[in-house]
N, C-alpha and C positions, 0 to 999 in steps of 0.2 A: 685623870679625866679633866678636860678643859671645856668651859662653856664660852662661846663667843657669838657676836653678831656675824652671821654668815656673809662673807664677802667673796666667795668663790664663784665658779661657773655654774650656770643653771643645770648643766648635764650632771655634775656631781650630786647636787641636791636632788634632782629627779631620780637618780639611781638609789639614793638613800630612802627617799619617800616611797619608792616601789616596794621596798621591804618593810617599811614602818607603817604606812597607812593601813594596810590590811590588818594590822594588829589593833587598830583603833576602830575601824569602820568596815563592816561587811557590805554596806549599801553604797558606798562611794569609792570608786576606783582611784588609784594613785594618779596624780596629775601628769600629763605628758610634759616633756621638756619645754615646749612653747608656753604652756600655762605657768610653769615654774618661773620662766624668764619674765613673763608679764608681771607676776607677783613680786619678783625681786626688783623690778623697775618702778614699782608703786611707791610713792612717798608716804603712803598711809600704812605700809607694811614693813615691819622689821622682823626678819627671820633669824632665830637663834638656833645654834646647833651645839650639841655636846659631842666631843671627840674622845675616843679612848687613847691610850698611850701611843698607838701606832697611827693615829690620825683618822681612823674610821669613824664616821658619824654613827653614834649609837643613840642619839636622842635629838628631837627637834621640837620647836615651839614657835608660835606665831603671835606677834603683838600687833594689833591694829590700833592706830591712833587717828583721831579725826575730830575736827571742830564742829560743834553744833551751837545753837543759840545759847544754851545754858552752860557751855564750857568746853574744855578740851577733854575728850573721853579716850579711855584706853580699854581695849577688850582683848582678852587672852583666848586663843583658839588652838586646837590641835597640839596639845602637849603629848608627845608620844616618845616613850622610852622603849628601846628594844627589850622584849621580854627576857632575853638571855642575860641582861644586866640589871634587871629590876632589883630594888632593895639596896642600891648603892648611893642613894641621894641625888641621882641625876635629875629626876623630876623637880625636886626642891631647888637644885642649882639653876635649872632652866627658868623656873618661876621667879626666883629671886633676881636673876639677871633681868627679866622682863620688868619686874617691879622697879628696879633701880633705873632702868631706861625710861620707863613711863614717868617716874619722878623727875628725872633730868629734863624731860620734855615739857614739864609744867602741868602734867595731869595731877588731879587731886584724888581720883578714885580709879580703881581697875576692876572690871567686871569679868565674869566668866560663867559658863554653865558646865555642869558635869552630870552625866547620867547617874542616878542612884546606884546602879549596878556596879559602877566603878568605885568600889568601896575604898581601895587603897588611895586612889587619887583624891577622893572626898576627904579622907582622913588627913592627907598631906595638906590640902588647901586650908582646912580648919587649923591645923598645927602651925601653918605659916601666918595665920591671922585673918584669913578670909571669914566673913560672916554670912550665914545664909540669910538672904533677903526675903521679905514677905512680898512677893510679886508673882504675877502670872507671866509665863513665857508662852507666847503664841507663835505658831508657824503657819504660813500659807504656802503650800506647795505649788509653785508656778508651772510645774511639769504636768500637773493634773488637769482634768477637763474642766 
């Protein structure tokens, strides 16, 4: 298994996300190729992939980095490992690659959210050194009335 910054074509990543996103979210459909291309073109987004020995993408993760008045921030999103290969350290490898990249960019902290029901993921994040913050996370749904 190899983890790398994705440098391929949007079509390849879109195909992989078509199978992986439904394993993470039932409420958000996989992005179409045009959206994947837009994401890959963004300077704020670094997309990581894990490939098995034959080159098939079996895991993905997204690191967003952006400057705000209080510093350079990094945020981890959508760490998804194909359920057929769970338990092989792929999520940890993807996360460690993102941490190393964020450090190399000058970020001093990396944040993420994870639903409590994702027990294995939460255990992994704690094992890697993430600490639960005392904060409230709010969401405003712009699709609502």
